[in-house]
C-alpha beads as a LAMMPS data file, in Angstrom:
LAMMPS data file: protein, C-alpha beads

260 atoms
259 bonds

1 atom types
1 bond types

-500.0 500.0 xlo xhi
-500.0 500.0 ylo yhi
-500.0 500.0 zlo zhi

Masses

1 110.0

Atoms # bond

1 1 1 -0.239 -0.277 -0.145
2 1 1 1.577 3.464 -1.018
3 1 1 2.256 5.458 2.415
4 1 1 0.009 8.369 1.414
5 1 1 -2.791 6.367 0.986
6 1 1 -2.698 4.660 4.370
7 1 1 -4.812 6.201 7.119
8 1 1 -2.650 7.853 9.625
9 1 1 -3.122 7.946 13.617
10 1 1 -1.472 9.755 16.281
11 1 1 -1.621 7.897 19.414
12 1 1 -0.420 9.897 22.591
13 1 1 1.537 7.736 25.060
14 1 1 1.863 4.942 22.715
15 1 1 5.462 3.822 23.988
16 1 1 4.110 1.251 26.152
17 1 1 0.792 -0.305 27.903
18 1 1 -2.702 0.569 26.595
19 1 1 -0.980 3.101 23.847
20 1 1 1.202 0.503 22.254
21 1 1 -1.601 -1.874 22.552
22 1 1 -3.756 0.696 20.641
23 1 1 -1.066 1.405 17.978
24 1 1 -0.169 -2.177 17.210
25 1 1 -4.144 -2.915 17.057
26 1 1 -4.120 -0.131 14.290
27 1 1 -1.281 -1.172 12.578
28 1 1 -2.975 -4.670 12.201
29 1 1 -5.562 -2.726 10.295
30 1 1 -2.892 -1.160 8.059
31 1 1 -2.745 1.975 9.608
32 1 1 0.273 4.384 9.558
33 1 1 0.655 5.473 13.263
34 1 1 2.542 8.453 14.945
35 1 1 3.709 7.111 17.947
36 1 1 4.009 9.830 20.591
37 1 1 6.158 9.545 23.717
38 1 1 7.027 11.600 26.389
39 1 1 10.643 10.149 27.960
40 1 1 11.134 6.306 27.065
41 1 1 12.434 6.644 23.525
42 1 1 13.564 2.801 23.914
43 1 1 10.240 1.777 24.753
44 1 1 8.682 3.836 21.884
45 1 1 11.510 2.077 19.370
46 1 1 9.781 -1.078 20.530
47 1 1 6.043 -0.208 19.764
48 1 1 7.988 0.853 16.217
49 1 1 9.091 -2.553 15.630
50 1 1 5.643 -4.303 16.841
51 1 1 3.744 -1.705 14.333
52 1 1 5.945 -2.739 11.746
53 1 1 5.310 -6.406 12.759
54 1 1 1.656 -6.292 12.859
55 1 1 1.603 -4.795 9.092
56 1 1 1.275 -1.171 9.569
57 1 1 3.940 1.514 9.297
58 1 1 4.827 4.588 11.960
59 1 1 7.148 7.251 13.133
60 1 1 8.291 8.177 16.712
61 1 1 7.868 11.549 17.958
62 1 1 8.914 12.693 21.294
63 1 1 6.606 15.573 22.541
64 1 1 5.171 16.255 26.090
65 1 1 1.469 16.995 25.467
66 1 1 1.304 19.265 28.681
67 1 1 3.154 22.099 26.709
68 1 1 1.838 24.077 23.964
69 1 1 4.660 24.120 22.030
70 1 1 5.211 20.431 21.828
71 1 1 1.930 19.677 21.099
72 1 1 2.154 22.053 17.936
73 1 1 5.092 19.851 17.104
74 1 1 3.433 16.557 17.521
75 1 1 0.886 17.687 15.098
76 1 1 3.433 19.386 12.803
77 1 1 5.625 16.343 12.552
78 1 1 2.866 13.847 11.993
79 1 1 1.639 15.700 8.724
80 1 1 5.167 15.796 8.110
81 1 1 5.716 11.983 8.154
82 1 1 2.302 11.042 6.710
83 1 1 0.692 14.214 5.255
84 1 1 -2.762 13.499 7.011
85 1 1 -4.240 12.839 10.239
86 1 1 -7.363 10.463 10.213
87 1 1 -7.481 9.768 13.696
88 1 1 -6.179 11.113 17.102
89 1 1 -6.438 8.862 20.089
90 1 1 -5.770 10.923 23.254
91 1 1 -4.048 8.441 25.457
92 1 1 -1.355 9.763 27.411
93 1 1 -1.982 10.227 30.903
94 1 1 -0.472 10.193 34.340
95 1 1 -1.414 9.051 37.831
96 1 1 -0.320 11.486 40.875
97 1 1 3.153 10.941 41.746
98 1 1 2.018 10.051 45.377
99 1 1 -1.394 8.408 46.422
100 1 1 -2.623 10.704 48.931
101 1 1 -5.598 11.444 51.041
102 1 1 -7.605 14.573 49.168
103 1 1 -7.255 16.605 52.439
104 1 1 -3.525 16.775 52.066
105 1 1 -3.298 16.604 48.025
106 1 1 -1.433 19.638 46.918
107 1 1 -1.861 22.131 44.122
108 1 1 1.203 21.203 42.493
109 1 1 0.019 17.522 42.111
110 1 1 -3.370 18.529 41.026
111 1 1 -1.835 21.158 38.347
112 1 1 0.255 18.638 36.991
113 1 1 -2.396 16.086 36.584
114 1 1 -4.587 18.262 35.201
115 1 1 -2.184 19.377 32.542
116 1 1 -1.217 15.958 31.529
117 1 1 -4.901 14.138 31.599
118 1 1 -6.963 16.961 30.409
119 1 1 -5.766 20.263 29.667
120 1 1 -3.126 18.658 27.146
121 1 1 -5.560 16.400 25.414
122 1 1 -8.033 19.405 25.372
123 1 1 -5.713 21.843 23.225
124 1 1 -4.461 18.720 21.295
125 1 1 -7.966 18.284 20.256
126 1 1 -8.685 21.479 19.527
127 1 1 -5.408 21.959 17.154
128 1 1 -6.171 18.497 15.790
129 1 1 -9.695 19.333 14.727
130 1 1 -8.673 22.568 13.085
131 1 1 -6.281 20.419 10.770
132 1 1 -9.035 17.452 9.994
133 1 1 -11.617 20.297 9.131
134 1 1 -9.413 21.669 6.470
135 1 1 -8.002 18.140 5.333
136 1 1 -11.454 16.816 4.813
137 1 1 -12.755 19.883 2.911
138 1 1 -9.581 19.346 0.845
139 1 1 -10.879 15.758 -0.051
140 1 1 -7.310 14.396 1.584
141 1 1 -9.259 12.206 4.306
142 1 1 -12.994 11.170 4.664
143 1 1 -13.867 10.087 7.879
144 1 1 -11.730 11.664 10.590
145 1 1 -12.249 10.301 14.255
146 1 1 -11.248 11.318 17.787
147 1 1 -11.028 8.845 20.829
148 1 1 -10.470 9.486 24.075
149 1 1 -9.107 7.069 26.468
150 1 1 -11.097 7.949 29.414
151 1 1 -11.223 5.520 32.978
152 1 1 -13.427 4.147 35.350
153 1 1 -12.499 6.756 37.490
154 1 1 -14.683 9.100 35.899
155 1 1 -17.387 7.521 37.919
156 1 1 -15.514 5.901 40.818
157 1 1 -14.495 7.815 43.656
158 1 1 -10.995 7.172 44.649
159 1 1 -10.225 9.635 47.355
160 1 1 -6.594 9.078 47.449
161 1 1 -6.165 9.985 43.764
162 1 1 -8.976 12.782 43.625
163 1 1 -6.751 14.646 40.939
164 1 1 -6.894 11.763 38.668
165 1 1 -10.596 11.347 38.813
166 1 1 -11.362 14.601 38.346
167 1 1 -9.237 14.857 35.182
168 1 1 -11.070 11.596 34.192
169 1 1 -14.654 13.084 34.827
170 1 1 -13.532 16.277 32.894
171 1 1 -12.873 14.142 29.878
172 1 1 -16.101 12.516 29.711
173 1 1 -17.009 16.197 29.414
174 1 1 -14.610 16.898 27.052
175 1 1 -15.843 14.007 24.634
176 1 1 -19.258 15.217 24.731
177 1 1 -18.388 18.692 23.808
178 1 1 -15.828 18.213 21.168
179 1 1 -18.585 15.262 19.848
180 1 1 -21.179 18.056 19.609
181 1 1 -19.056 20.651 18.134
182 1 1 -17.367 18.787 15.436
183 1 1 -20.318 16.403 14.225
184 1 1 -21.194 19.118 11.466
185 1 1 -17.861 18.566 9.934
186 1 1 -18.099 14.737 10.090
187 1 1 -15.696 14.167 12.708
188 1 1 -17.032 11.599 15.029
189 1 1 -15.694 11.715 18.807
190 1 1 -15.775 8.589 21.301
191 1 1 -14.399 7.866 24.599
192 1 1 -13.203 4.122 25.472
193 1 1 -13.353 3.963 29.308
194 1 1 -11.051 1.151 30.651
195 1 1 -11.193 -0.290 34.342
196 1 1 -8.885 -2.340 36.017
197 1 1 -5.945 -2.813 33.123
198 1 1 -2.556 -4.941 33.495
199 1 1 -0.045 -1.834 33.129
200 1 1 2.718 0.160 34.753
201 1 1 0.149 2.405 36.295
202 1 1 -1.662 -0.147 38.308
203 1 1 1.293 -2.490 38.989
204 1 1 1.636 -0.355 42.326
205 1 1 -1.592 -1.685 43.609
206 1 1 -1.424 -5.373 42.124
207 1 1 -2.078 -6.937 45.229
208 1 1 -4.995 -5.033 46.384
209 1 1 -6.800 -5.489 43.161
210 1 1 -6.388 -9.095 43.019
211 1 1 -8.151 -9.465 46.123
212 1 1 -10.929 -7.328 44.859
213 1 1 -11.332 -9.010 41.595
214 1 1 -11.243 -12.425 43.457
215 1 1 -14.021 -10.927 45.811
216 1 1 -16.419 -10.164 42.580
217 1 1 -15.737 -6.376 42.008
218 1 1 -16.501 -7.073 38.301
219 1 1 -18.471 -9.708 36.656
220 1 1 -15.786 -10.492 34.277
221 1 1 -13.515 -11.612 36.863
222 1 1 -9.973 -10.988 35.768
223 1 1 -7.757 -8.222 34.920
224 1 1 -8.159 -6.094 31.684
225 1 1 -5.399 -6.615 29.356
226 1 1 -4.065 -3.714 27.374
227 1 1 -5.176 -5.490 24.356
228 1 1 -8.985 -5.304 25.452
229 1 1 -8.768 -1.367 24.901
230 1 1 -6.502 -1.597 21.682
231 1 1 -9.436 -3.818 20.067
232 1 1 -12.147 -1.517 21.122
233 1 1 -10.295 1.538 19.676
234 1 1 -9.360 -0.682 16.440
235 1 1 -13.206 -1.361 16.208
236 1 1 -13.958 2.394 16.080
237 1 1 -11.296 3.133 13.900
238 1 1 -12.664 0.236 11.263
239 1 1 -15.878 2.579 11.148
240 1 1 -17.822 0.238 13.047
241 1 1 -19.900 3.151 14.895
242 1 1 -20.742 5.891 12.049
243 1 1 -23.906 7.009 13.408
244 1 1 -22.404 7.227 16.911
245 1 1 -20.668 9.924 18.640
246 1 1 -19.924 11.346 22.163
247 1 1 -20.369 7.569 23.028
248 1 1 -18.858 6.088 25.826
249 1 1 -17.776 2.544 25.516
250 1 1 -16.606 0.852 28.827
251 1 1 -13.824 -1.579 28.687
252 1 1 -14.025 -2.359 32.216
253 1 1 -15.655 -6.301 32.674
254 1 1 -18.430 -4.601 34.063
255 1 1 -17.456 -2.835 37.077
256 1 1 -19.744 0.208 35.665
257 1 1 -22.920 -1.884 36.200
258 1 1 -24.866 -1.088 39.109
259 1 1 -25.601 -4.592 41.124
260 1 1 -27.322 -5.708 44.175

Bonds

1 1 1 2
2 1 2 3
3 1 3 4
4 1 4 5
5 1 5 6
6 1 6 7
7 1 7 8
8 1 8 9
9 1 9 10
10 1 10 11
11 1 11 12
12 1 12 13
13 1 13 14
14 1 14 15
15 1 15 16
16 1 16 17
17 1 17 18
18 1 18 19
19 1 19 20
20 1 20 21
21 1 21 22
22 1 22 23
23 1 23 24
24 1 24 25
25 1 25 26
26 1 26 27
27 1 27 28
28 1 28 29
29 1 29 30
30 1 30 31
31 1 31 32
32 1 32 33
33 1 33 34
34 1 34 35
35 1 35 36
36 1 36 37
37 1 37 38
38 1 38 39
39 1 39 40
40 1 40 41
41 1 41 42
42 1 42 43
43 1 43 44
44 1 44 45
45 1 45 46
46 1 46 47
47 1 47 48
48 1 48 49
49 1 49 50
50 1 50 51
51 1 51 52
52 1 52 53
53 1 53 54
54 1 54 55
55 1 55 56
56 1 56 57
57 1 57 58
58 1 58 59
59 1 59 60
60 1 60 61
61 1 61 62
62 1 62 63
63 1 63 64
64 1 64 65
65 1 65 66
66 1 66 67
67 1 67 68
68 1 68 69
69 1 69 70
70 1 70 71
71 1 71 72
72 1 72 73
73 1 73 74
74 1 74 75
75 1 75 76
76 1 76 77
77 1 77 78
78 1 78 79
79 1 79 80
80 1 80 81
81 1 81 82
82 1 82 83
83 1 83 84
84 1 84 85
85 1 85 86
86 1 86 87
87 1 87 88
88 1 88 89
89 1 89 90
90 1 90 91
91 1 91 92
92 1 92 93
93 1 93 94
94 1 94 95
95 1 95 96
96 1 96 97
97 1 97 98
98 1 98 99
99 1 99 100
100 1 100 101
101 1 101 102
102 1 102 103
103 1 103 104
104 1 104 105
105 1 105 106
106 1 106 107
107 1 107 108
108 1 108 109
109 1 109 110
110 1 110 111
111 1 111 112
112 1 112 113
113 1 113 114
114 1 114 115
115 1 115 116
116 1 116 117
117 1 117 118
118 1 118 119
119 1 119 120
120 1 120 121
121 1 121 122
122 1 122 123
123 1 123 124
124 1 124 125
125 1 125 126
126 1 126 127
127 1 127 128
128 1 128 129
129 1 129 130
130 1 130 131
131 1 131 132
132 1 132 133
133 1 133 134
134 1 134 135
135 1 135 136
136 1 136 137
137 1 137 138
138 1 138 139
139 1 139 140
140 1 140 141
141 1 141 142
142 1 142 143
143 1 143 144
144 1 144 145
145 1 145 146
146 1 146 147
147 1 147 148
148 1 148 149
149 1 149 150
150 1 150 151
151 1 151 152
152 1 152 153
153 1 153 154
154 1 154 155
155 1 155 156
156 1 156 157
157 1 157 158
158 1 158 159
159 1 159 160
160 1 160 161
161 1 161 162
162 1 162 163
163 1 163 164
164 1 164 165
165 1 165 166
166 1 166 167
167 1 167 168
168 1 168 169
169 1 169 170
170 1 170 171
171 1 171 172
172 1 172 173
173 1 173 174
174 1 174 175
175 1 175 176
176 1 176 177
177 1 177 178
178 1 178 179
179 1 179 180
180 1 180 181
181 1 181 182
182 1 182 183
183 1 183 184
184 1 184 185
185 1 185 186
186 1 186 187
187 1 187 188
188 1 188 189
189 1 189 190
190 1 190 191
191 1 191 192
192 1 192 193
193 1 193 194
194 1 194 195
195 1 195 196
196 1 196 197
197 1 197 198
198 1 198 199
199 1 199 200
200 1 200 201
201 1 201 202
202 1 202 203
203 1 203 204
204 1 204 205
205 1 205 206
206 1 206 207
207 1 207 208
208 1 208 209
209 1 209 210
210 1 210 211
211 1 211 212
212 1 212 213
213 1 213 214
214 1 214 215
215 1 215 216
216 1 216 217
217 1 217 218
218 1 218 219
219 1 219 220
220 1 220 221
221 1 221 222
222 1 222 223
223 1 223 224
224 1 224 225
225 1 225 226
226 1 226 227
227 1 227 228
228 1 228 229
229 1 229 230
230 1 230 231
231 1 231 232
232 1 232 233
233 1 233 234
234 1 234 235
235 1 235 236
236 1 236 237
237 1 237 238
238 1 238 239
239 1 239 240
240 1 240 241
241 1 241 242
242 1 242 243
243 1 243 244
244 1 244 245
245 1 245 246
246 1 246 247
247 1 247 248
248 1 248 249
249 1 249 250
250 1 250 251
251 1 251 252
252 1 252 253
253 1 253 254
254 1 254 255
255 1 255 256
256 1 256 257
257 1 257 258
258 1 258 259
259 1 259 260
């Protein structure tokens, strides 16, 4: 396939975990993938190797999405590599550096988490949407999409990670706002909301989650895998939900269900 004919996706935070699984799942459908990373260049290189092995092509781009200049450069380099942008996946995120009771949470921790998890994705989406609108008007792309990777923390209180919960709840409204605003331009917006996924972020609480899962926390009694999220994003990217926008897709083993 000609590189200019491949649909191109930008996946933030794609060097490992959920982001890597998303990049590889898209590559399996023949996508070109801009693999964004913040600090781990070696891990991003591993993702690129897996993308190529899966049948896609890719480029590794360092950028900190919390910074305006880095966001601008990230989009500029994505377009320089692929000449198009069909899909933005806002996956990059962070947990607070320390789990601490919200009554002791610092403003610095709040600001850092919100900058990476909400402010950065919001303004990256704003800039990407403008590019997608122009590319679609020019006939370069047909069905641009945006997928936000949220979290069950959007609806689940965790008082030792209040800033994280707030950032993910805000992403839910961000999804709704952009779905509403961009529909007239043919850009659908979705949110994939993972539950307890086996990643570096959850490894610090592994024993606690093992116990909760064994006790029946979720109807599907296992850890989620990054590939579970990757498959959901790939289904959206393949056009499985053309008459849906603003939709939240829970990939959480059913934790969101209210059960008696």
